[in-house]
PDB file of N, CA, C and O in Angstrom, chain B, residues numbered from 101:
ATOM      1  N   UNK B 101       7.582   4.576   2.543  1.00  0.00           N
ATOM      2  CA  UNK B 101       7.517   4.523   1.112  1.00  0.00           C
ATOM      3  C   UNK B 101       6.059   4.553   0.633  1.00  0.00           C
ATOM      4  O   UNK B 101       5.761   5.135  -0.410  1.00  0.00           O
ATOM      5  N   UNK B 102       5.166   3.934   1.383  1.00  0.00           N
ATOM      6  CA  UNK B 102       3.755   3.945   1.011  1.00  0.00           C
ATOM      7  C   UNK B 102       3.242   5.381   0.944  1.00  0.00           C
ATOM      8  O   UNK B 102       2.576   5.764  -0.018  1.00  0.00           O
ATOM      9  N   UNK B 103       3.554   6.171   1.967  1.00  0.00           N
ATOM     10  CA  UNK B 103       3.099   7.564   1.986  1.00  0.00           C
ATOM     11  C   UNK B 103       3.679   8.355   0.821  1.00  0.00           C
ATOM     12  O   UNK B 103       2.976   9.168   0.221  1.00  0.00           O
ATOM     13  N   UNK B 104       4.932   8.135   0.495  1.00  0.00           N
ATOM     14  CA  UNK B 104       5.576   8.848  -0.602  1.00  0.00           C
ATOM     15  C   UNK B 104       4.867   8.547  -1.925  1.00  0.00           C
ATOM     16  O   UNK B 104       4.598   9.460  -2.706  1.00  0.00           O
ATOM     17  N   UNK B 105       4.572   7.301  -2.170  1.00  0.00           N
ATOM     18  CA  UNK B 105       3.879   6.912  -3.400  1.00  0.00           C
ATOM     19  C   UNK B 105       2.469   7.497  -3.415  1.00  0.00           C
ATOM     20  O   UNK B 105       2.008   8.011  -4.434  1.00  0.00           O
ATOM     21  N   UNK B 106       1.793   7.412  -2.274  1.00  0.00           N
ATOM     22  CA  UNK B 106       0.433   7.951  -2.197  1.00  0.00           C
ATOM     23  C   UNK B 106       0.424   9.447  -2.483  1.00  0.00           C
ATOM     24  O   UNK B 106      -0.431   9.926  -3.228  1.00  0.00           O
ATOM     25  N   UNK B 107       1.354  10.186  -1.906  1.00  0.00           N
ATOM     26  CA  UNK B 107       1.417  11.634  -2.141  1.00  0.00           C
ATOM     27  C   UNK B 107       1.729  11.943  -3.598  1.00  0.00           C
ATOM     28  O   UNK B 107       1.076  12.786  -4.214  1.00  0.00           O
ATOM     29  N   UNK B 108       2.730  11.258  -4.150  1.00  0.00           N
ATOM     30  CA  UNK B 108       3.148  11.530  -5.525  1.00  0.00           C
ATOM     31  C   UNK B 108       2.031  11.242  -6.525  1.00  0.00           C
ATOM     32  O   UNK B 108       1.878  11.953  -7.518  1.00  0.00           O
ATOM     33  N   UNK B 109       1.265  10.213  -6.261  1.00  0.00           N
ATOM     34  CA  UNK B 109       0.192   9.817  -7.179  1.00  0.00           C
ATOM     35  C   UNK B 109      -1.178  10.319  -6.747  1.00  0.00           C
ATOM     36  O   UNK B 109      -2.183  10.077  -7.415  1.00  0.00           O
ATOM     37  N   UNK B 110      -1.204  11.028  -5.611  1.00  0.00           N
ATOM     38  CA  UNK B 110      -2.462  11.559  -5.056  1.00  0.00           C
ATOM     39  C   UNK B 110      -3.500  10.455  -4.877  1.00  0.00           C
ATOM     40  O   UNK B 110      -4.646  10.580  -5.309  1.00  0.00           O
ATOM     41  N   UNK B 111      -3.072   9.374  -4.231  1.00  0.00           N
ATOM     42  CA  UNK B 111      -3.940   8.221  -3.990  1.00  0.00           C
ATOM     43  C   UNK B 111      -4.551   8.276  -2.606  1.00  0.00           C
ATOM     44  O   UNK B 111      -3.916   8.715  -1.648  1.00  0.00           O
ATOM     45  N   UNK B 112      -5.770   7.834  -2.514  1.00  0.00           N
ATOM     46  CA  UNK B 112      -6.415   7.663  -1.210  1.00  0.00           C
ATOM     47  C   UNK B 112      -6.114   6.250  -0.706  1.00  0.00           C
ATOM     48  O   UNK B 112      -5.611   5.407  -1.450  1.00  0.00           O
ATOM     49  N   UNK B 113      -6.423   6.008   0.551  1.00  0.00           N
ATOM     50  CA  UNK B 113      -6.243   4.664   1.093  1.00  0.00           C
ATOM     51  C   UNK B 113      -7.094   3.659   0.325  1.00  0.00           C
ATOM     52  O   UNK B 113      -6.647   2.540   0.074  1.00  0.00           O
ATOM     53  N   UNK B 114      -8.295   4.035  -0.045  1.00  0.00           N
ATOM     54  CA  UNK B 114      -9.180   3.142  -0.799  1.00  0.00           C
ATOM     55  C   UNK B 114      -8.580   2.795  -2.164  1.00  0.00           C
ATOM     56  O   UNK B 114      -8.686   1.656  -2.618  1.00  0.00           O
ATOM     57  N   UNK B 115      -7.961   3.762  -2.808  1.00  0.00           N
ATOM     58  CA  UNK B 115      -7.349   3.515  -4.108  1.00  0.00           C
ATOM     59  C   UNK B 115      -6.155   2.574  -3.984  1.00  0.00           C
ATOM     60  O   UNK B 115      -5.929   1.736  -4.857  1.00  0.00           O
ATOM     61  N   UNK B 116      -5.397   2.710  -2.908  1.00  0.00           N
ATOM     62  CA  UNK B 116      -4.281   1.797  -2.670  1.00  0.00           C
ATOM     63  C   UNK B 116      -4.817   0.383  -2.500  1.00  0.00           C
ATOM     64  O   UNK B 116      -4.267  -0.563  -3.065  1.00  0.00           O
ATOM     65  N   UNK B 117      -5.883   0.234  -1.727  1.00  0.00           N
ATOM     66  CA  UNK B 117      -6.459  -1.092  -1.526  1.00  0.00           C
ATOM     67  C   UNK B 117      -6.955  -1.672  -2.842  1.00  0.00           C
ATOM     68  O   UNK B 117      -6.810  -2.871  -3.079  1.00  0.00           O
ATOM     69  N   UNK B 118      -7.539  -0.841  -3.702  1.00  0.00           N
ATOM     70  CA  UNK B 118      -7.946  -1.299  -5.038  1.00  0.00           C
ATOM     71  C   UNK B 118      -6.751  -1.863  -5.791  1.00  0.00           C
ATOM     72  O   UNK B 118      -6.828  -2.944  -6.376  1.00  0.00           O
ATOM     73  N   UNK B 119      -5.647  -1.124  -5.772  1.00  0.00           N
ATOM     74  CA  UNK B 119      -4.456  -1.552  -6.502  1.00  0.00           C
ATOM     75  C   UNK B 119      -3.834  -2.808  -5.903  1.00  0.00           C
ATOM     76  O   UNK B 119      -3.186  -3.582  -6.608  1.00  0.00           O
ATOM     77  N   UNK B 120      -4.032  -3.008  -4.611  1.00  0.00           N
ATOM     78  CA  UNK B 120      -3.526  -4.220  -3.968  1.00  0.00           C
ATOM     79  C   UNK B 120      -4.464  -5.411  -4.190  1.00  0.00           C
ATOM     80  O   UNK B 120      -4.150  -6.541  -3.817  1.00  0.00           O
ATOM     81  N   UNK B 121      -5.610  -5.137  -4.799  1.00  0.00           N
ATOM     82  CA  UNK B 121      -6.572  -6.204  -5.046  1.00  0.00           C
ATOM     83  C   UNK B 121      -7.357  -6.612  -3.818  1.00  0.00           C
ATOM     84  O   UNK B 121      -7.814  -7.750  -3.712  1.00  0.00           O
ATOM     85  N   UNK B 122      -7.512  -5.685  -2.897  1.00  0.00           N
ATOM     86  CA  UNK B 122      -8.243  -5.938  -1.653  1.00  0.00           C
ATOM     87  C   UNK B 122      -9.483  -5.044  -1.605  1.00  0.00           C
ATOM     88  O   UNK B 122      -9.548  -4.035  -2.308  1.00  0.00           O
ATOM     89  N   UNK B 123     -10.460  -5.407  -0.783  1.00  0.00           N
ATOM     90  CA  UNK B 123     -11.655  -4.564  -0.670  1.00  0.00           C
ATOM     91  C   UNK B 123     -11.305  -3.151  -0.186  1.00  0.00           C
ATOM     92  O   UNK B 123     -10.434  -2.975   0.665  1.00  0.00           O
ATOM     93  N   UNK B 124     -11.980  -2.174  -0.727  1.00  0.00           N
ATOM     94  CA  UNK B 124     -11.729  -0.775  -0.355  1.00  0.00           C
ATOM     95  C   UNK B 124     -11.868  -0.530   1.139  1.00  0.00           C
ATOM     96  O   UNK B 124     -11.138   0.282   1.708  1.00  0.00           O
ATOM     97  N   UNK B 125     -12.783  -1.212   1.765  1.00  0.00           N
ATOM     98  CA  UNK B 125     -13.026  -0.994   3.196  1.00  0.00           C
ATOM     99  C   UNK B 125     -12.123  -1.825   4.102  1.00  0.00           C
ATOM    100  O   UNK B 125     -12.240  -1.751   5.325  1.00  0.00           O
ATOM    101  N   UNK B 126     -11.235  -2.604   3.523  1.00  0.00           N
ATOM    102  CA  UNK B 126     -10.286  -3.402   4.306  1.00  0.00           C
ATOM    103  C   UNK B 126      -9.253  -2.443   4.908  1.00  0.00           C
ATOM    104  O   UNK B 126      -8.502  -1.802   4.174  1.00  0.00           O
ATOM    105  N   UNK B 127      -9.216  -2.348   6.200  1.00  0.00           N
ATOM    106  CA  UNK B 127      -8.301  -1.419   6.881  1.00  0.00           C
ATOM    107  C   UNK B 127      -7.076  -2.119   7.465  1.00  0.00           C
ATOM    108  O   UNK B 127      -6.342  -1.528   8.257  1.00  0.00           O
ATOM    109  N   UNK B 128      -6.853  -3.369   7.079  1.00  0.00           N
ATOM    110  CA  UNK B 128      -5.768  -4.146   7.690  1.00  0.00           C
ATOM    111  C   UNK B 128      -4.392  -3.500   7.508  1.00  0.00           C
ATOM    112  O   UNK B 128      -3.599  -3.465   8.449  1.00  0.00           O
ATOM    113  N   UNK B 129      -4.107  -2.998   6.327  1.00  0.00           N
ATOM    114  CA  UNK B 129      -2.798  -2.377   6.080  1.00  0.00           C
ATOM    115  C   UNK B 129      -2.607  -1.157   6.974  1.00  0.00           C
ATOM    116  O   UNK B 129      -1.530  -0.954   7.535  1.00  0.00           O
ATOM    117  N   UNK B 130      -3.639  -0.359   7.101  1.00  0.00           N
ATOM    118  CA  UNK B 130      -3.536   0.875   7.883  1.00  0.00           C
ATOM    119  C   UNK B 130      -3.470   0.569   9.385  1.00  0.00           C
ATOM    120  O   UNK B 130      -2.832   1.299  10.144  1.00  0.00           O
ATOM    121  N   UNK B 131      -4.125  -0.502   9.801  1.00  0.00           N
ATOM    122  CA  UNK B 131      -4.048  -0.920  11.205  1.00  0.00           C
ATOM    123  C   UNK B 131      -2.633  -1.415  11.534  1.00  0.00           C
ATOM    124  O   UNK B 131      -2.113  -1.144  12.616  1.00  0.00           O
ATOM    125  N   UNK B 132      -2.029  -2.127  10.614  1.00  0.00           N
ATOM    126  CA  UNK B 132      -0.646  -2.592  10.812  1.00  0.00           C
ATOM    127  C   UNK B 132       0.272  -1.399  10.983  1.00  0.00           C
ATOM    128  O   UNK B 132       1.128  -1.385  11.868  1.00  0.00           O
ATOM    129  N   UNK B 133       0.095  -0.408  10.143  1.00  0.00           N
ATOM    130  CA  UNK B 133       0.973   0.761  10.191  1.00  0.00           C
ATOM    131  C   UNK B 133       0.776   1.580  11.450  1.00  0.00           C
ATOM    132  O   UNK B 133       1.746   2.088  12.012  1.00  0.00           O
ATOM    133  N   UNK B 134      -0.457   1.718  11.905  1.00  0.00           N
ATOM    134  CA  UNK B 134      -0.738   2.563  13.062  1.00  0.00           C
ATOM    135  C   UNK B 134      -0.558   1.860  14.398  1.00  0.00           C
ATOM    136  O   UNK B 134      -0.038   2.434  15.355  1.00  0.00           O
ATOM    137  N   UNK B 135      -0.997   0.610  14.446  1.00  0.00           N
ATOM    138  CA  UNK B 135      -1.053  -0.073  15.741  1.00  0.00           C
ATOM    139  C   UNK B 135      -0.144  -1.283  15.849  1.00  0.00           C
ATOM    140  O   UNK B 135      -0.060  -1.900  16.911  1.00  0.00           O
ATOM    141  N   UNK B 136       0.533  -1.629  14.773  1.00  0.00           N
ATOM    142  CA  UNK B 136       1.438  -2.766  14.819  1.00  0.00           C
ATOM    143  C   UNK B 136       0.739  -4.108  14.884  1.00  0.00           C
ATOM    144  O   UNK B 136       1.302  -5.087  15.374  1.00  0.00           O
ATOM    145  N   UNK B 137      -0.501  -4.154  14.385  1.00  0.00           N
ATOM    146  CA  UNK B 137      -1.222  -5.423  14.376  1.00  0.00           C
ATOM    147  C   UNK B 137      -0.623  -6.343  13.319  1.00  0.00           C
ATOM    148  O   UNK B 137       0.255  -5.927  12.562  1.00  0.00           O
ATOM    149  N   UNK B 138      -1.076  -7.554  13.262  1.00  0.00           N
ATOM    150  CA  UNK B 138      -0.553  -8.542  12.321  1.00  0.00           C
ATOM    151  C   UNK B 138      -1.271  -8.425  10.981  1.00  0.00           C
ATOM    152  O   UNK B 138      -2.497  -8.323  10.924  1.00  0.00           O
ATOM    153  N   UNK B 139      -0.491  -8.442   9.910  1.00  0.00           N
ATOM    154  CA  UNK B 139      -1.057  -8.382   8.560  1.00  0.00           C
ATOM    155  C   UNK B 139      -1.384  -9.786   8.072  1.00  0.00           C
ATOM    156  O   UNK B 139      -0.892 -10.779   8.609  1.00  0.00           O
ATOM    157  N   UNK B 140      -2.212  -9.846   7.059  1.00  0.00           N
ATOM    158  CA  UNK B 140      -2.523 -11.144   6.459  1.00  0.00           C
ATOM    159  C   UNK B 140      -1.247 -11.704   5.834  1.00  0.00           C
ATOM    160  O   UNK B 140      -0.358 -10.943   5.451  1.00  0.00           O
ATOM    161  N   UNK B 141      -1.152 -13.020   5.730  1.00  0.00           N
ATOM    162  CA  UNK B 141       0.073 -13.637   5.195  1.00  0.00           C
ATOM    163  C   UNK B 141       0.428 -13.186   3.774  1.00  0.00           C
ATOM    164  O   UNK B 141       1.603 -13.194   3.406  1.00  0.00           O
ATOM    165  N   UNK B 142      -0.554 -12.800   2.981  1.00  0.00           N
ATOM    166  CA  UNK B 142      -0.261 -12.396   1.605  1.00  0.00           C
ATOM    167  C   UNK B 142       0.055 -10.907   1.451  1.00  0.00           C
ATOM    168  O   UNK B 142       0.423 -10.472   0.360  1.00  0.00           O
ATOM    169  N   UNK B 143      -0.080 -10.129   2.510  1.00  0.00           N
ATOM    170  CA  UNK B 143       0.150  -8.686   2.419  1.00  0.00           C
ATOM    171  C   UNK B 143       1.575  -8.334   1.981  1.00  0.00           C
ATOM    172  O   UNK B 143       1.730  -7.459   1.130  1.00  0.00           O
ATOM    173  N   UNK B 144       2.616  -8.967   2.514  1.00  0.00           N
ATOM    174  CA  UNK B 144       3.967  -8.613   2.038  1.00  0.00           C
ATOM    175  C   UNK B 144       4.141  -8.827   0.537  1.00  0.00           C
ATOM    176  O   UNK B 144       4.763  -8.001  -0.131  1.00  0.00           O
ATOM    177  N   UNK B 145       3.607  -9.907   0.002  1.00  0.00           N
ATOM    178  CA  UNK B 145       3.703 -10.149  -1.440  1.00  0.00           C
ATOM    179  C   UNK B 145       2.938  -9.102  -2.233  1.00  0.00           C
ATOM    180  O   UNK B 145       3.415  -8.616  -3.258  1.00  0.00           O
ATOM    181  N   UNK B 146       1.742  -8.755  -1.752  1.00  0.00           N
ATOM    182  CA  UNK B 146       0.952  -7.730  -2.429  1.00  0.00           C
ATOM    183  C   UNK B 146       1.687  -6.392  -2.437  1.00  0.00           C
ATOM    184  O   UNK B 146       1.713  -5.692  -3.449  1.00  0.00           O
ATOM    185  N   UNK B 147       2.288  -6.045  -1.290  1.00  0.00           N
ATOM    186  CA  UNK B 147       3.020  -4.782  -1.208  1.00  0.00           C
ATOM    187  C   UNK B 147       4.252  -4.785  -2.099  1.00  0.00           C
ATOM    188  O   UNK B 147       4.555  -3.775  -2.734  1.00  0.00           O
ATOM    189  N   UNK B 148       4.958  -5.892  -2.156  1.00  0.00           N
ATOM    190  CA  UNK B 148       6.149  -5.964  -3.020  1.00  0.00           C
ATOM    191  C   UNK B 148       5.763  -5.766  -4.482  1.00  0.00           C
ATOM    192  O   UNK B 148       6.463  -5.069  -5.217  1.00  0.00           O
ATOM    193  N   UNK B 149       4.676  -6.361  -4.904  1.00  0.00           N
ATOM    194  CA  UNK B 149       4.211  -6.182  -6.284  1.00  0.00           C
ATOM    195  C   UNK B 149       3.817  -4.726  -6.521  1.00  0.00           C
ATOM    196  O   UNK B 149       4.096  -4.171  -7.583  1.00  0.00           O
ATOM    197  N   UNK B 150       3.165  -4.107  -5.529  1.00  0.00           N
ATOM    198  CA  UNK B 150       2.743  -2.717  -5.655  1.00  0.00           C
ATOM    199  C   UNK B 150       3.960  -1.787  -5.711  1.00  0.00           C
ATOM    200  O   UNK B 150       3.992  -0.843  -6.502  1.00  0.00           O
ATOM    201  N   UNK B 151       4.963  -2.063  -4.863  1.00  0.00           N
ATOM    202  CA  UNK B 151       6.193  -1.259  -4.900  1.00  0.00           C
ATOM    203  C   UNK B 151       6.878  -1.379  -6.257  1.00  0.00           C
ATOM    204  O   UNK B 151       7.349  -0.381  -6.803  1.00  0.00           O
ATOM    205  N   UNK B 152       6.938  -2.578  -6.800  1.00  0.00           N
ATOM    206  CA  UNK B 152       7.546  -2.771  -8.128  1.00  0.00           C
ATOM    207  C   UNK B 152       6.772  -2.015  -9.188  1.00  0.00           C
ATOM    208  O   UNK B 152       7.369  -1.397 -10.070  1.00  0.00           O
ATOM    209  N   UNK B 153       5.442  -2.055  -9.115  1.00  0.00           N
ATOM    210  CA  UNK B 153       4.607  -1.349 -10.094  1.00  0.00           C
ATOM    211  C   UNK B 153       4.776   0.165  -9.978  1.00  0.00           C
ATOM    212  O   UNK B 153       4.538   0.887 -10.947  1.00  0.00           O
ATOM    213  N   UNK B 154       5.178   0.648  -8.822  1.00  0.00           N
ATOM    214  CA  UNK B 154       5.349   2.079  -8.574  1.00  0.00           C
ATOM    215  C   UNK B 154       6.818   2.487  -8.505  1.00  0.00           C
ATOM    216  O   UNK B 154       7.155   3.538  -7.960  1.00  0.00           O
ATOM    217  N   UNK B 155       7.669   1.662  -9.054  1.00  0.00           N
ATOM    218  CA  UNK B 155       9.111   1.920  -8.997  1.00  0.00           C
ATOM    219  C   UNK B 155       9.475   3.294  -9.573  1.00  0.00           C
ATOM    220  O   UNK B 155      10.362   3.968  -9.048  1.00  0.00           O
ATOM    221  N   UNK B 156       8.810   3.704 -10.626  1.00  0.00           N
ATOM    222  CA  UNK B 156       9.131   4.990 -11.235  1.00  0.00           C
ATOM    223  C   UNK B 156       8.914   6.147 -10.265  1.00  0.00           C
ATOM    224  O   UNK B 156       9.580   7.178 -10.361  1.00  0.00           O
ATOM    225  N   UNK B 157       7.987   5.974  -9.339  1.00  0.00           N
ATOM    226  CA  UNK B 157       7.695   7.022  -8.351  1.00  0.00           C
ATOM    227  C   UNK B 157       8.787   7.072  -7.297  1.00  0.00           C
ATOM    228  O   UNK B 157       9.353   8.136  -7.047  1.00  0.00           O
ATOM    229  N   UNK B 158       9.094   5.931  -6.670  1.00  0.00           N
ATOM    230  CA  UNK B 158      10.034   5.974  -5.563  1.00  0.00           C
ATOM    231  C   UNK B 158      11.486   5.926  -5.994  1.00  0.00           C
ATOM    232  O   UNK B 158      12.363   6.285  -5.207  1.00  0.00           O
ATOM    233  N   UNK B 159      11.773   5.499  -7.206  1.00  0.00           N
ATOM    234  CA  UNK B 159      13.170   5.460  -7.682  1.00  0.00           C
ATOM    235  C   UNK B 159      13.725   6.862  -7.898  1.00  0.00           C
ATOM    236  O   UNK B 159      14.941   7.055  -7.894  1.00  0.00           O
ATOM    237  N   UNK B 160      12.847   7.838  -8.085  1.00  0.00           N
ATOM    238  CA  UNK B 160      13.285   9.227  -8.276  1.00  0.00           C
ATOM    239  C   UNK B 160      13.832   9.838  -6.994  1.00  0.00           C
ATOM    240  O   UNK B 160      14.630  10.774  -7.042  1.00  0.00           O
ATOM    241  N   UNK B 161      13.410   9.315  -5.856  1.00  0.00           N
ATOM    242  CA  UNK B 161      13.760   9.902  -4.571  1.00  0.00           C
ATOM    243  C   UNK B 161      15.172   9.583  -4.176  1.00  0.00           C
ATOM    244  O   UNK B 161      15.627  10.005  -3.113  1.00  0.00           O
TER     245      UNK B 161
END
């Protein structure tokens, strides 16, 4: 779903991190996705808020 939203809105990874309220150079989300590392405890909440804010994008699918 992250990729779908990024493509639809033409967002870079840095822009996603901005919207999540995290530093642009924070690669934790991308490391979790690629390597299965552990995310920070607040990442699921941040992602849920971001998904809700982008509902219009993914609800169309």
